[in-house]
VEXNU-223879 format. One record per residue (C-alpha): residue number from 1; y, x, z. Coordinates in steps of 0.25 Angstrom, whole numbers. Example, Ala and Ser with C-alpha at 12.3 -4.5 7.8 and 13.67 -1.06 7.14 Angstrom:
R;nr;v;u;w
R;1;-18;49;31
R;2;-4;55;29
***
This chain:
R;nr;v;u;w
R;1;-78;79;44
R;2;-76;64;45
R;3;-75;64;60
R;4;-65;76;59
R;5;-57;68;49
R;6;-57;55;57
R;7;-52;62;69
R;8;-41;70;63
R;9;-38;64;49
R;10;-39;49;52
R;11;-27;40;50
R;12;-26;25;48
R;13;-23;18;35
R;14;-11;12;42
R;15;-2;14;53
R;16;-7;28;57
R;17;1;34;69
R;18;11;46;66
R;19;2;55;76
R;20;-10;52;67
R;21;-3;56;54
R;22;3;68;61
R;23;-11;72;66
R;24;-18;74;53
R;25;-7;81;47
R;26;-7;92;58
R;27;-22;94;57
R;28;-21;96;42
R;29;-23;111;39
R;30;-25;119;26
R;31;-15;111;18
R;32;-12;118;5
R;33;-1;110;1
R;34;6;101;12
R;35;16;95;2
R;36;5;89;-7
R;37;-5;86;4
R;38;4;78;12
R;39;12;72;1
R;40;6;58;3
R;41;7;58;18
R;42;17;51;27
R;43;30;59;30
R;44;30;58;45
R;45;44;64;47
R;46;50;54;38
R;47;43;43;46
R;48;49;48;59
R;49;63;48;52
R;50;61;33;48
R;51;56;29;62
R;52;69;36;67
R;53;77;28;57
R;54;71;15;62
R;55;74;18;76
R;56;89;21;72
R;57;89;8;64
R;58;84;0;77
R;59;95;6;86
R;60;106;3;75
R;61;101;-11;74
R;62;101;-13;89
R;63;115;-8;90
R;64;119;-16;78
R;65;113;-29;84
R;66;120;-27;97
R;67;134;-24;90
R;68;132;-37;82
R;69;129;-45;94
R;70;142;-40;101
R;71;150;-42;88
R;72;146;-57;88
R;73;154;-58;102
R;74;166;-52;96
R;75;165;-57;82
R;76;178;-65;83
R;77;186;-52;85
R;78;182;-45;72
R;79;193;-37;67
R;80;195;-34;52
R;81;186;-22;49
R;82;193;-10;42
R;83;182;-11;31
R;84;188;-8;17
R;85;180;-11;4
R;86;178;2;-4
R;87;185;2;-17
R;88;173;3;-26
R;89;167;-9;-19
R;90;180;-17;-20
R;91;181;-14;-35
R;92;168;-19;-37
R;93;172;-33;-31
R;94;165;-31;-17
R;95;172;-32;-4
R;96;161;-24;4
R;97;154;-11;2
R;98;139;-7;4
R;99;142;1;17
R;100;149;-10;24
R;101;138;-20;20
R;102;128;-10;26
R;103;135;-8;39
R;104;136;-23;41
R;105;121;-26;40
R;106;115;-13;46
R;107;124;-13;58
R;108;123;-28;60
R;109;139;-28;60
R;110;143;-42;63
R;111;158;-38;64
R;112;158;-33;50
R;113;150;-44;44
R;114;160;-54;51
R;115;172;-46;45
R;116;166;-47;31
R;117;165;-62;32
R;118;150;-63;36
R;119;139;-64;26
R;120;147;-73;17
R;121;159;-64;17
R;122;149;-52;14
R;123;143;-60;2
R;124;157;-62;-4
R;125;161;-47;-2
R;126;148;-44;-9
R;127;150;-54;-20
R;128;137;-61;-17
R;129;134;-76;-15
R;130;125;-80;-3
R;131;119;-91;-12
R;132;119;-86;-26
R;133;117;-71;-23
R;134;122;-60;-32
R;135;126;-61;-46
R;136;114;-56;-55
R;137;124;-49;-65
R;138;119;-35;-67
R;139;132;-28;-67
R;140;136;-34;-54
R;141;122;-30;-48
R;142;124;-15;-53
R;143;138;-14;-47
R;144;133;-20;-34
R;145;122;-10;-34
R;146;131;2;-36
R;147;140;-3;-24
R;148;130;-7;-14
R;149;117;1;-18
R;150;103;-3;-22
R;151;92;-8;-13
R;152;83;4;-13
R;153;81;15;-3
R;154;81;30;-7
R;155;67;35;-10
R;156;62;50;-12
R;157;63;54;-26
R;158;50;55;-34
R;159;46;70;-34
R;160;46;76;-48
R;161;33;83;-53
R;162;39;97;-50
R;163;40;93;-35
R;164;25;90;-35
R;165;22;104;-43
R;166;30;110;-32
R;167;23;103;-21
R;168;9;107;-27
R;169;14;122;-27
R;170;15;121;-12
R;171;0;122;-11
R;172;-2;134;-1
R;173;-15;139;-8
R;174;-8;138;-22
R;175;4;146;-17
R;176;-6;157;-12
R;177;-13;157;-25
R;178;0;158;-32
R;179;3;171;-24
R;180;-11;176;-27
R;181;-8;174;-42
R;182;5;181;-41
R;183;-1;193;-34
R;184;-13;192;-44
R;185;-3;193;-56
R;186;4;205;-50
R;187;-8;213;-47
R;188;-15;209;-59
R;189;-4;213;-69
R;190;-2;226;-61
R;191;-16;230;-63
R;192;-21;223;-76
R;193;-7;221;-83
R;194;-2;209;-90
R;195;-9;199;-94
R;196;-23;203;-89
R;197;-18;204;-74
R;198;-11;191;-74
R;199;-23;182;-77
R;200;-28;180;-63
R;201;-14;177;-57
R;202;-10;168;-69
R;203;-23;160;-68
R;204;-20;157;-53
R;205;-6;153;-57
R;206;-10;144;-68
R;207;-21;137;-59
R;208;-10;135;-48
R;209;-1;129;-58
R;210;-12;120;-64
R;211;-15;115;-50
R;212;-1;113;-46
R;213;3;105;-59
R;214;-10;96;-58
R;215;-8;93;-43
R;216;7;90;-45
R;217;4;81;-57
R;218;-6;73;-49
R;219;4;72;-37
R;220;15;68;-46
R;221;7;57;-52
R;222;4;52;-38
R;223;18;52;-34
R;224;22;44;-46
R;225;11;33;-42
R;226;16;32;-28
R;227;30;31;-32
R;228;26;19;-42
R;229;18;12;-30
R;230;30;14;-21
R;231;39;7;-31
R;232;29;-5;-31
R;233;29;-5;-16
R;234;44;-7;-16
R;235;44;-19;-26
R;236;50;-30;-16
R;237;57;-42;-21
R;238;65;-52;-14
R;239;71;-66;-16
R;240;86;-65;-20
R;241;97;-75;-25
R;242;105;-69;-36
R;243;114;-76;-46
R;244;110;-89;-39
R;245;95;-87;-41
R;246;84;-84;-32
R;247;76;-72;-38
R;248;66;-61;-34
R;249;73;-47;-34
R;250;68;-33;-30
R;251;74;-28;-17
R;252;79;-16;-25
R;253;88;-26;-33
R;254;95;-31;-21
R;255;110;-29;-19
R;256;120;-32;-8
R;257;124;-47;-10
R;258;110;-52;-14
R;259;105;-64;-7
R;260;90;-61;-3
R;261;81;-72;2
R;262;72;-67;13
R;263;60;-74;19
R;264;49;-71;30
R;265;42;-58;26
R;266;53;-52;18
R;267;59;-39;20
R;268;74;-39;20
R;269;77;-31;7
R;270;91;-26;11
R;271;101;-27;22
R;272;108;-40;21
R;273;114;-52;29
R;274;108;-66;32
R;275;113;-77;23
R;276;105;-89;27
R;277;91;-92;32
R;278;82;-97;44
R;279;74;-90;55
R;280;76;-76;50
R;281;69;-66;58
R;282;69;-51;54
R;283;60;-40;58
R;284;68;-27;58
R;285;56;-18;63
R;286;55;-11;49
R;287;69;-6;50
R;288;71;-4;65
R;289;58;-4;72
R;290;62;-16;80
R;291;51;-26;81
R;292;60;-38;86
R;293;64;-47;75
R;294;78;-51;72
R;295;84;-65;69
R;296;93;-65;57
R;297;103;-76;55
R;298;118;-79;52
R;299;122;-72;66
R;300;113;-60;63
R;301;113;-59;48
R;302;109;-44;46
R;303;96;-42;38
R;304;92;-27;37
R;305;84;-22;25
R;306;69;-19;28
R;307;68;-29;39
R;308;58;-41;37
R;309;60;-56;38
R;310;50;-60;49
R;311;54;-75;49
R;312;63;-85;41
R;313;70;-84;28
R;314;85;-81;24
R;315;95;-77;13
R;316;101;-63;15
R;317;113;-56;8
R;318;110;-42;5
R;319;121;-32;10
R;320;115;-18;10
R;321;104;-12;1
R;322;96;1;-1
R;323;99;14;7
R;324;111;7;13
R;325;101;0;22
R;326;94;5;34
R;327;81;1;28
R;328;84;9;15
R;329;86;22;23
R;330;73;19;32
R;331;65;17;19
R;332;70;29;12
R;333;65;37;25
R;334;52;29;26
R;335;49;31;11
R;336;48;46;14
R;337;39;44;25
R;338;28;40;16
R;339;15;33;17
R;340;5;36;28
R;341;-6;45;23
R;342;-19;37;20
R;343;-32;39;29
R;344;-39;46;17
R;345;-28;55;14
R;346;-28;60;29
R;347;-43;61;29
R;348;-43;69;16
R;349;-32;78;22
R;350;-42;80;33
R;351;-54;84;24
R;352;-44;93;16
R;353;-41;100;30
R;354;-55;102;34
R;355;-60;107;20
R;356;-47;115;19
R;357;-50;123;32
R;358;-64;125;27
R;359;-59;130;14
R;360;-49;139;21
R;361;-60;145;29
R;362;-68;148;17
R;363;-57;153;9
R;364;-53;164;20
R;365;-68;168;21
R;366;-70;169;6
R;367;-57;178;5
R;368;-62;186;17
R;369;-76;188;11
R;370;-71;191;-3
R;371;-61;202;3
R;372;-72;207;12
R;373;-81;209;0
R;374;-70;216;-8
R;375;-67;225;4
R;376;-82;229;6
R;377;-83;232;-9
R;378;-70;241;-8
R;379;-76;248;5
R;380;-89;251;-2
R;381;-81;257;-13
R;382;-71;264;-3
R;383;-59;258;-11
R;384;-54;249;1
R;385;-41;257;1
R;386;-39;257;-14
R;387;-35;243;-20
R;388;-34;241;-35
R;389;-26;229;-42
R;390;-40;222;-46
R;391;-44;223;-31
R;392;-31;217;-27
R;393;-33;206;-37
R;394;-47;203;-32
R;395;-42;202;-18
R;396;-31;192;-23
R;397;-42;184;-30
R;398;-50;183;-17
R;399;-37;178;-10
R;400;-35;168;-22
R;401;-49;163;-21
R;402;-48;161;-6
R;403;-35;153;-8
R;404;-41;145;-19
R;405;-53;142;-10
R;406;-43;135;-1
R;407;-37;128;-13
R;408;-50;122;-17
R;409;-55;120;-2
R;410;-43;113;3
R;411;-44;99;-4
R;412;-29;96;-4
R;413;-32;86;-14
R;414;-40;77;-5
R;415;-29;69;2
R;416;-21;69;-11
R;417;-33;63;-18
R;418;-31;51;-9
R;419;-17;50;-13
R;420;-20;51;-28
R;421;-31;41;-27
R;422;-22;31;-19
R;423;-11;33;-29
R;424;-20;30;-40
R;425;-26;18;-33
R;426;-12;12;-29
R;427;-7;13;-43
R;428;-19;6;-49
R;429;-19;-4;-38
R;430;-5;-7;-41
R;431;-10;-12;-55
R;432;-20;-20;-48
R;433;-9;-27;-40
R;434;-10;-20;-27
R;435;1;-12;-21
R;436;-3;-2;-11
R;437;8;1;-1
R;438;0;11;8
R;439;-9;21;2
R;440;-19;20;13
R;441;-22;5;9
R;442;-29;10;-3
R;443;-39;18;5
R;444;-41;8;16
R;445;-43;-4;6
R;446;-55;3;1
R;447;-61;2;15
R;448;-57;-13;18
R;449;-69;-21;24
R;450;-61;-34;26
R;451;-50;-41;18
R;452;-42;-52;26
R;453;-35;-60;15
R;454;-25;-71;14
R;455;-28;-83;7
R;456;-15;-88;0
R;457;-11;-79;-12
R;458;-22;-69;-10
R;459;-35;-77;-12
R;460;-27;-88;-18
R;461;-17;-88;-30
R;462;-5;-92;-21
R;463;-1;-102;-32
R;464;0;-115;-24
R;465;2;-129;-28
R;466;1;-142;-19
R;467;-11;-150;-25
R;468;-13;-160;-14
R;469;-4;-167;-4
R;470;-5;-177;8
R;471;8;-183;9
R;472;10;-196;17
R;473;-5;-196;20
R;474;-9;-197;6
R;475;-17;-186;-1
R;476;-12;-183;-15
R;477;-17;-174;-26
R;478;-3;-167;-30
R;479;-9;-159;-42
R;480;-13;-172;-49
R;481;-2;-182;-44
R;482;11;-173;-43
R;483;19;-183;-51
R;484;15;-196;-44
R;485;15;-189;-30
R;486;30;-191;-28
R;487;29;-206;-30
R;488;17;-207;-20
R;489;25;-202;-9
R;490;34;-211;-1
R;491;49;-207;-4
R;492;52;-204;11
R;493;40;-195;12
R;494;43;-188;-1
R;495;57;-185;4
R;496;51;-179;17
R;497;41;-171;9
R;498;51;-165;-1
R;499;61;-162;11
R;500;49;-155;18
R;501;45;-147;5
R;502;59;-142;1
R;503;65;-139;15
R;504;53;-134;22
R;505;50;-123;12
R;506;51;-108;11
R;507;52;-109;-4
R;508;63;-113;-13
R;509;65;-120;-27
R;510;75;-113;-35
R;511;80;-113;-50
R;512;78;-99;-56
R;513;88;-92;-65
R;514;80;-98;-77
R;515;83;-112;-72
R;516;68;-115;-68
R;517;64;-120;-54
R;518;57;-110;-46
R;519;50;-111;-32
R;520;51;-99;-23
R;521;43;-97;-11
R;522;28;-95;-6
R;523;17;-102;-14
R;524;15;-112;-4
R;525;30;-116;-3
R;526;30;-116;-19
R;527;19;-126;-19
R;528;25;-135;-9
R;529;39;-134;-16
R;530;32;-137;-29
R;531;26;-149;-23
R;532;39;-154;-18
R;533;46;-152;-32
R;534;34;-160;-38
R;535;38;-172;-29
R;536;52;-172;-35
R;537;58;-164;-24
R;538;71;-156;-27
R;539;72;-143;-18
R;540;86;-140;-19
R;541;90;-155;-16
R;542;81;-155;-4
R;543;86;-142;2
R;544;101;-146;0
R;545;99;-159;7
R;546;95;-154;20
R;547;101;-143;30
R;548;90;-133;35
R;549;91;-131;50
R;550;79;-122;52
R;551;68;-116;44
R;552;55;-110;50
R;553;48;-102;39
R;554;33;-103;37
R;555;26;-95;48
R;556;11;-91;47
R;557;9;-92;62
R;558;15;-107;63
R;559;9;-110;49
R;560;21;-119;46
R;561;36;-119;42
R;562;47;-128;45
R;563;62;-132;42
R;564;72;-141;50
R;565;82;-148;41
R;566;94;-157;43
R;567;93;-170;35
R;568;106;-175;28
R;569;116;-185;33
R;570;112;-184;48
R;571;97;-187;44
R;572;93;-178;56
R;573;84;-165;57
R;574;70;-164;51
R;575;60;-153;52
R;576;49;-150;41
R;577;37;-142;43
R;578;26;-137;34
R;579;14;-128;36
R;580;-1;-128;39
R;581;-6;-142;38
R;582;-14;-143;51
R;583;-3;-136;59
R;584;9;-145;53
R;585;0;-158;54
R;586;-2;-154;69
R;587;13;-154;71
R;588;14;-168;65
R;589;14;-181;73
R;590;18;-190;61
R;591;14;-192;46
R;592;21;-198;34
R;593;11;-210;30
R;594;9;-215;16
R;595;22;-224;17
R;596;31;-212;20
R;597;32;-216;35
R;598;30;-206;46
R;599;19;-211;55
R;600;12;-205;68
R;601;1;-195;64
R;602;-12;-202;70
R;603;-26;-196;71
R;604;-30;-203;58
R;605;-18;-197;50
R;606;-21;-183;56
R;607;-35;-183;52
R;608;-32;-188;38
R;609;-22;-176;37
R;610;-31;-166;42
R;611;-42;-171;33
R;612;-32;-169;21
R;613;-28;-155;26
R;614;-43;-151;26
R;615;-46;-158;13
R;616;-34;-150;6
R;617;-39;-137;13
R;618;-53;-139;9
R;619;-48;-139;-6
R;620;-42;-125;-3
R;621;-28;-131;-2
R;622;-17;-125;7
R;623;-12;-137;16
R;624;2;-139;21
R;625;8;-150;30
R;626;22;-154;28
R;627;29;-162;40
R;628;43;-165;46
R;629;50;-170;58
R;630;63;-176;61
R;631;70;-169;73
R;632;77;-179;82
R;633;86;-171;91
R;634;93;-160;83
R;635;88;-147;79
R;636;93;-132;81
R;637;90;-121;71
R;638;86;-113;84
R;639;75;-123;87
R;640;61;-122;81
R;641;56;-132;72
R;642;47;-142;80
R;643;32;-139;80
R;644;27;-154;80
R;645;31;-168;78
R;646;31;-168;63
R;647;28;-179;53
R;648;18;-175;42
R;649;23;-177;28
R;650;11;-172;21
R;651;1;-161;18
R;652;0;-153;5
R;653;-12;-145;-1
R;654;-8;-133;-9
R;655;-18;-126;-19
R;656;-19;-111;-19
R;657;-30;-107;-29
R;658;-39;-95;-26
R;659;-36;-83;-34
R;660;-46;-80;-46
R;661;-55;-69;-43
R;662;-54;-70;-27
R;663;-68;-74;-25
R;664;-73;-63;-33
R;665;-64;-53;-26
R;666;-69;-58;-12
R;667;-84;-57;-17
R;668;-81;-42;-21
R;669;-75;-39;-8
R;670;-87;-45;-1
R;671;-96;-36;-9
R;672;-87;-24;-6
R;673;-89;-27;9
R;674;-75;-32;11
R;675;-74;-45;19
R;676;-63;-55;14
R;677;-57;-64;25
R;678;-46;-75;22
R;679;-35;-76;32
R;680;-26;-87;29
R;681;-16;-97;36
R;682;-21;-109;28
R;683;-30;-120;33
R;684;-44;-116;36
R;685;-50;-126;26
R;686;-41;-121;15
R;687;-45;-106;19
R;688;-60;-109;19
R;689;-59;-116;5
R;690;-51;-104;-1
R;691;-60;-94;6
R;692;-73;-101;1
R;693;-67;-101;-13
R;694;-64;-86;-12
R;695;-77;-83;-7
R;696;-72;-78;7
R;697;-78;-88;16
R;698;-93;-87;16
R;699;-104;-95;23
R;700;-105;-85;34
R;701;-90;-83;36
R;702;-80;-90;45
R;703;-66;-97;43
R;704;-58;-98;55
R;705;-44;-102;59
R;706;-33;-93;65
R;707;-31;-101;77
R;708;-46;-101;80
R;709;-47;-86;77
R;710;-36;-82;87
R;711;-43;-89;98
R;712;-56;-81;97
R;713;-58;-69;107
R;714;-63;-55;103
R;715;-77;-58;105
R;716;-77;-70;96
R;717;-68;-63;86
R;718;-79;-52;85
R;719;-89;-62;80
R;720;-80;-70;72
R;721;-71;-60;64
R;722;-83;-55;55
R;723;-86;-69;50
R;724;-71;-73;48
R;725;-69;-75;33
R;726;-57;-85;34
R;727;-46;-86;44
R;728;-37;-99;41
R;729;-24;-103;48
R;730;-22;-88;53
R;731;-10;-83;59
R;732;-5;-69;56
R;733;-10;-64;69
R;734;-24;-70;66
R;735;-24;-62;54
R;736;-20;-49;61
R;737;-30;-52;72
R;738;-41;-53;62
R;739;-37;-40;55
R;740;-36;-33;68
R;741;-50;-37;73
R;742;-56;-34;59
R;743;-50;-20;59
R;744;-52;-16;74
R;745;-64;-24;79
R;746;-72;-24;66
R;747;-67;-11;60
R;748;-64;-18;47
R;749;-55;-12;36
R;750;-46;-24;34
R;751;-37;-28;22
R;752;-27;-40;25
R;753;-19;-48;15
R;754;-6;-54;19
R;755;7;-60;13
R;756;16;-65;24
R;757;24;-58;35
R;758;15;-62;46
R;759;3;-55;39
R;760;10;-42;42
R;761;3;-39;55
R;762;-11;-41;48
R;763;-7;-33;36
R;764;-2;-22;46
R;765;-15;-22;54
R;766;-25;-22;42
R;767;-30;-10;36
R;768;-25;-14;23
R;769;-14;-25;22
R;770;-13;-32;9
R;771;0;-40;6
R;772;2;-49;-5
R;773;12;-45;-16
R;774;16;-59;-20
R;775;16;-68;-8
R;776;17;-57;2
R;777;30;-55;11
R;778;37;-41;11
R;779;33;-40;26
R;780;18;-42;22
R;781;19;-32;11
R;782;25;-21;20
R;783;14;-23;30
R;784;3;-22;19
R;785;-4;-9;13
R;786;-6;-16;-1
R;787;1;-27;-8
R;788;-7;-36;-17
R;789;3;-38;-28
R;790;-4;-51;-34
R;791;-9;-57;-20
R;792;-23;-57;-26
R;793;-36;-55;-17
R;794;-42;-48;-29
R;795;-32;-37;-29
R;796;-36;-35;-14
R;797;-50;-32;-19
R;798;-44;-22;-29
R;799;-37;-15;-18
R;800;-50;-14;-10
R;801;-57;-8;-23
R;802;-46;2;-25
R;803;-46;6;-10
R;804;-61;9;-12
R;805;-58;16;-24
R;806;-48;25;-18
R;807;-57;28;-6
R;808;-69;32;-15
R;809;-61;40;-25
R;810;-56;49;-14
R;811;-70;50;-8
R;812;-75;55;-22
R;813;-63;65;-23
R;814;-66;70;-9
R;815;-81;72;-13
R;816;-78;79;-26
R;817;-67;88;-19
R;818;-75;92;-7
R;819;-87;96;-16
R;820;-78;106;-24
R;821;-72;111;-11
R;822;-86;114;-5
R;823;-91;120;-17
R;824;-79;129;-20
R;825;-78;134;-6
R;826;-93;137;-5
R;827;-94;144;-19
R;828;-82;153;-17
R;829;-85;156;-2
R;830;-100;159;-4
R;831;-97;167;-16
R;832;-87;175;-9
R;833;-96;178;2
R;834;-108;181;-6
R;835;-103;188;-19
R;836;-89;192;-14
R;837;-82;185;-26
R;838;-78;170;-28
R;839;-83;164;-41
R;840;-72;154;-42
R;841;-58;161;-44
R;842;-44;155;-39
R;843;-41;149;-52
R;844;-54;143;-54
R;845;-53;137;-40
R;846;-39;131;-42
R;847;-45;124;-55
R;848;-57;119;-46
R;849;-46;114;-36
R;850;-39;106;-46
R;851;-52;100;-52
R;852;-55;95;-38
R;853;-42;92;-32
R;854;-31;86;-42
R;855;-41;83;-53
R;856;-52;78;-45
R;857;-43;69;-37
R;858;-38;63;-50
R;859;-52;61;-55
R;860;-59;55;-43
R;861;-47;49;-35
R;862;-42;40;-46
R;863;-56;33;-49
R;864;-53;18;-52
R;865;-61;8;-43
R;866;-73;1;-48
R;867;-80;-12;-44
R;868;-92;-4;-38
R;869;-82;0;-26
R;870;-82;-15;-22
R;871;-97;-14;-20
R;872;-97;-4;-9
R;873;-95;-7;6
R;874;-81;-3;11
R;875;-79;10;19
R;876;-73;3;31
R;877;-66;10;42
R;878;-77;20;46
R;879;-81;25;33
R;880;-82;41;31
R;881;-73;46;20
R;882;-82;57;16
R;883;-95;50;16
R;884;-109;56;17
R;885;-111;53;3
R;886;-99;62;-1
R;887;-104;73;8
R;888;-118;72;1
R;889;-111;73;-13
R;890;-102;84;-9
R;891;-112;93;-3
R;892;-123;90;-14
R;893;-113;94;-25
R;894;-108;106;-17
R;895;-122;111;-15
R;896;-125;109;-30
R;897;-113;116;-35
R;898;-114;128;-25
R;899;-128;130;-29
R;900;-125;131;-44
R;901;-113;140;-41
R;902;-121;149;-32
R;903;-132;150;-42
R;904;-122;154;-53
R;905;-116;164;-44
R;906;-130;170;-41
R;907;-138;168;-54
R;908;-127;165;-64
R;909;-126;178;-71
R;910;-141;179;-73
R;911;-142;164;-77
R;912;-132;166;-88
R;913;-135;180;-91
R;914;-121;185;-88
R;915;-119;200;-88
R;916;-107;209;-91
R;917;-94;211;-84
R;918;-89;196;-86
R;919;-102;190;-80
R;920;-96;187;-67
R;921;-84;180;-74
R;922;-93;172;-82
R;923;-102;168;-70
R;924;-89;164;-62
R;925;-84;156;-74
R;926;-97;149;-75
R;927;-97;146;-60
R;928;-83;141;-61
R;929;-87;132;-73
R;930;-99;126;-66
R;931;-91;124;-53
R;932;-80;116;-61
R;933;-90;107;-69
R;934;-98;104;-56
R;935;-85;98;-51
R;936;-82;91;-64
R;937;-96;84;-63
R;938;-95;82;-48
R;939;-82;75;-50
R;940;-89;65;-59
R;941;-100;64;-49
R;942;-89;61;-38
R;943;-85;48;-45
R;944;-96;41;-37
R;945;-101;46;-23
R;946;-113;37;-23
R;947;-116;31;-37
R;948;-124;39;-47
R;949;-116;35;-60
R;950;-103;43;-59
R;951;-99;40;-73
R;952;-97;25;-71
R;953;-83;21;-75
R;954;-79;36;-77
R;955;-71;32;-89
R;956;-63;22;-82
R;957;-56;33;-74
R;958;-49;41;-85
R;959;-43;51;-75
R;960;-57;55;-70
R;961;-61;58;-85
R;962;-48;65;-88
R;963;-49;74;-75
R;964;-63;78;-79
R;965;-59;81;-93
R;966;-48;89;-89
R;967;-56;97;-79
R;968;-67;100;-89
R;969;-56;104;-100
R;970;-49;113;-91
R;971;-62;120;-86
R;972;-65;123;-100
R;973;-51;129;-103
R;974;-52;137;-90
R;975;-66;143;-93
R;976;-64;146;-108
R;977;-49;149;-109
R;978;-43;153;-96
R;979;-53;164;-91
R;980;-42;174;-89
R;981;-35;165;-79
R;982;-47;158;-73
R;983;-56;169;-72
R;984;-66;162;-81
R;985;-73;166;-95
R;986;-78;157;-106
R;987;-92;152;-104
R;988;-103;150;-114
R;989;-109;136;-118
R;990;-121;138;-109
R;991;-112;141;-97
R;992;-103;129;-100
R;993;-115;120;-101
R;994;-121;126;-88
R;995;-108;123;-81
R;996;-107;109;-86
R;997;-122;107;-83
R;998;-121;112;-69
R;999;-109;103;-66
R;1000;-116;91;-72
R;1001;-129;93;-64
R;1002;-120;90;-52
R;1003;-119;76;-56
R;1004;-134;72;-55
R;1005;-134;80;-42
R;1006;-123;71;-37
R;1007;-131;59;-42
R;1008;-143;64;-34
R;1009;-135;66;-22
R;1010;-130;52;-22
R;1011;-144;47;-21
R;1012;-145;55;-7
R;1013;-142;45;4
R;1014;-133;49;15
***
């Protein structure tokens, strides 16, 4: 079975081709209810629609760019447009409408933009200020929303409960049974009258309705859980200036006229126009499929919603929102395309197909045998030409039994149990600070064998402070001397240091709406700005004193950032750089000495500074070097910032403490067979110090630098990679190479953490991409499968635990359901062949189907994880889903149950002294009761596939306890009170005791089976 499944029902957890997704759908046969079975699979037709829309966008933009280029040449000849402002817009005080705004940006219409007075003119017409943003007055915001729309795209409406009932009724076998019930009612009432003749038909109808409503309730609850998770996925905030204050707002609150701050890694939240910024490069591939990045500046100011900031930073004026943008229309289509189906969903569709075909064969043979027996009986009595109403009902009952065998045999619930388990796990993981973006990640994380983790913010707290410095060749302890440090630094050097800190930064010091000073930016930038403020610096004064000519944001490949400024009063042009200490220091040829003078950097000074860097790093401090240079012969914004010739101002050591509980989590991973590797851009000594503190770097492990790693050939990598525990000074491509090698060469299942834009390739390549919720950029989050909301390594371990829980829960459910399938098939088939009748009626089989399908999935697929899960080795990439241990348990239980039922059929009447006209009814009721209690106790045994103690933690899963309770309660009701509908009769105390005892004996047998090694 496993080889057949791997050949035909094997999809990847990520990036499966359309051909593979089509292939398994075409192979799927014997599908009772396609609407339900394929509900949580990708809608391929909607995906083709979205791809066509992207192609159209690409062509539109190409034409728009060509037109705008041509327009530049004739811009002086712009004639007044015939545009007139709609009356409702004019009445509200605006001079431009939403449609006109939309056409300017979407069509890259330079002529229209020029006619409306450029970006500044549009700001006036929108009643917006490029500096202070919109007014925060609620009335004005509501009015603006009514005129220009909201920043949301159309989503499919949540299906009502009755839609799920309607879809559950589309089950082909239930429809056939419904027809059987209808004819049974007609024939029964015609022959036996009302109400006696209606019992069989009404029994089937009641059973169908019960199955439909329980199924619909379960599916409806799942849909609500997925809707809640979808809402969480879409919670994106951006930096916006409103009422003169910079603040974080949800993208859904954006309105035309808002001023949005964009930085590297952000997603453009609406259509808009460039106000100001530096080196802005936009990736439009998500909207157009075009991989070539686009430069955005004052000449080409158009920014489209859904595109990504690949480099630089800027301010943007929002012009168009929501469904008026191309991205809104594309997302509305994409949202209907759905998530890719998960590997387990597809595999279990394969299992359902195989067993369904076997079940259909058995059902046809059973029906044929029963009908043949009936014909032979009539032939022997020579009544084959005369048919009574009772005989017609008997024939109808045979057909209903055959159809019900298909109901029981086709395990439609298998693929849906995966979805149920995943929905439950995703909801619980949300409470544990992990947001799952792709369903398959839950499963795959359970098989993970390696975690490649970032250092900053994941293993450490990301609360950074400058604790040591080496300014003017003098090492100082900042934490203890913050007040006197200012006086220890020469005035000229202090001025240079403050100039460097406040101008060469990606952060900002602002006054919030409460009048308090607030530092915005990454934790590293925040720490340095805080250091600058402690030295008496004033951010706004420094920024206003100099004109910025060029900015090069921090780049994880170059490991540095830079700025070029024009000094006041013709003081010349100065470049500042900041970044990885050894890289910036290597670009320096001078250093500021203790007198505040720039002197040549001799060998002694270089050695002193390198020793200082290593000392800081060995104390687990992140080190940064600050440097400057005066540019003599002028500078153009199109030139690159010089790479060498700098003067070193100083080195700072930043403390970022290790998160509490990380060491324990790393140890837990090691015991669970998961190797943790640290991949960081930091200095190797800092990385090693932190890795030892976390328990990642052991005596037999290797710490390596990115530049050394990338020089190795394939043979050397084969020997080296298994030992690598720390990679320092790594570039994004080093991380990508490591992940790819681990996955392809070593067949590892790799989870990777990332927070920056440049981590996207590694997150995409990994089996499970984990993005940081706090420090992560939107680009990283979009490439990830799971978002770690608290940026904590311990949460990653929780995700692994839940992943294992999902995988094992589904295995438990499959084991339980296949046992019921096998027994129900064999019992009814063998009985039909040997005795000419089936002991389990259609109504009884429908009840059994509900126990094993919807209720069984609820009980076993929602088992919460326990700590024992992390004491097992991971499944890895090659593990079989249906293991030998599962087959052992399935076949062992099936043989026991079959023997018991067969003994009852053969010897039951004599064993219990059953005589009289109702003896067969009593025996069949007893067989049905024993069969159900065998399933109840087998369900308890299925809680553990290898462990003997199946009661451990049973009360922690209240769903399991409730399901077992409901099953037993309704079984008593069916036997004792619903005999006329369910073809049962009340049993004696001894018979009840026997039924429960027979079911209970299955548990020690299950325990004994677990002792058998396979």
